[in-house]
C-alpha positions in Angstrom: 11.9 -13.4 -20.2 9.3 -10.6 -19.6 10.5 -8.4 -22.5 7.1 -8.8 -24.2 5.5 -7.0 -21.3 7.8 -4.0 -21.6 8.5 -3.9 -17.9 10.8 -1.2 -16.5 12.7 -1.4 -13.2 10.2 0.8 -11.4 7.4 -1.4 -12.5 9.2 -4.5 -11.3 10.1 -2.8 -8.0 6.4 -1.9 -7.5 5.2 -5.5 -8.0 8.1 -6.9 -5.8 7.0 -4.5 -3.0 3.4 -5.5 -3.4 4.2 -9.2 -3.3 6.6 -8.7 -0.4 3.9 -6.8 1.6 1.4 -9.6 1.1 4.0 -12.2 2.0 4.9 -10.3 5.2 1.2 -10.0 6.1 0.9 -13.7 5.6 3.9 -14.3 7.9 2.4 -12.1 10.6 -0.9 -13.8 10.3 0.8 -17.2 10.7 2.8 -16.0 13.7 -0.1 -14.2 15.4 -3.5 -15.2 14.0 -6.3 -12.7 14.1 -4.3 -9.6 13.4 -5.5 -7.7 16.6 -8.7 -6.2 15.2 -9.4 -2.6 16.3 -11.6 0.4 15.8 -9.9 3.3 14.3 -10.7 6.9 13.4 -12.1 5.8 10.0 -15.0 4.2 11.9 -14.2 0.7 10.7 -13.4 -2.5 12.5 -10.1 -3.5 10.8 -7.4 -6.1 10.9 -3.8 -5.8 9.6 -4.9 -7.1 6.2 -7.7 -4.6 6.0 -5.4 -1.8 6.9 -2.9 -2.9 4.2 -5.7 -3.0 1.6 -7.0 0.5 2.6 -3.5 1.9 2.6 -2.6 0.4 -0.9 -6.0 1.5 -2.4 -5.7 5.0 -1.0 -2.1 5.2 -2.2 -3.2 4.2 -5.7 -5.8 7.1 -5.7 -3.2 9.5 -4.3 -0.8 8.6 -7.1 -3.4 8.9 -9.8 -4.5 12.3 -8.4 -0.9 13.5 -8.3 -0.4 12.3 -11.9 -3.5 14.0 -13.0 -2.9 17.3 -11.3 0.9 17.7 -11.1 2.1 15.3 -13.8 5.6 13.9 -13.3 7.9 13.5 -11.3 5.9 11.4 -8.8 8.1 11.9 -5.8 5.6 14.1 -4.1 2.8 11.6 -4.6 5.1 8.9 -3.2 5.8 10.9 -0.1 2.1 11.5 0.5 1.4 7.8 -0.1 4.0 6.7 2.4 2.5 9.2 5.0 -1.0 7.8 4.2 0.0 4.2 4.7 1.7 5.1 8.0 -1.4 7.0 9.1 -3.7 4.0 8.2 -1.5 1.5 10.1 -1.1 3.9 13.1 -4.7 5.3 13.5 -7.1 3.4 11.3 
C-alpha cells in the first residue's frame, strides 16, 4: 500500500509516535481545556501543546546534530532526545 514511498519500520514507528502524541494532547485538551499554562526556565509562557512542539523540534535538531557529528547508530541521539523532552515537560 505504501511501497512507493519506501517506508521502513522505523519510519512508520516514528510517524505513529508523532500522531499518537498529537492525539494524546488532543485528548488531554478535551479533558482539561487550557493546558495549565506556566512560566518555565526557558522564559516562555507555555501550554502542553507548546511544550510538545518545543520538545519535538529540539529533538529533531538533536538527532540531526548527532547524525552530522557521530553518524550512525542513533541510539545516543535518541537517549538525549528523550531526556530533552522530559526536561521540557518538567521545567519549561
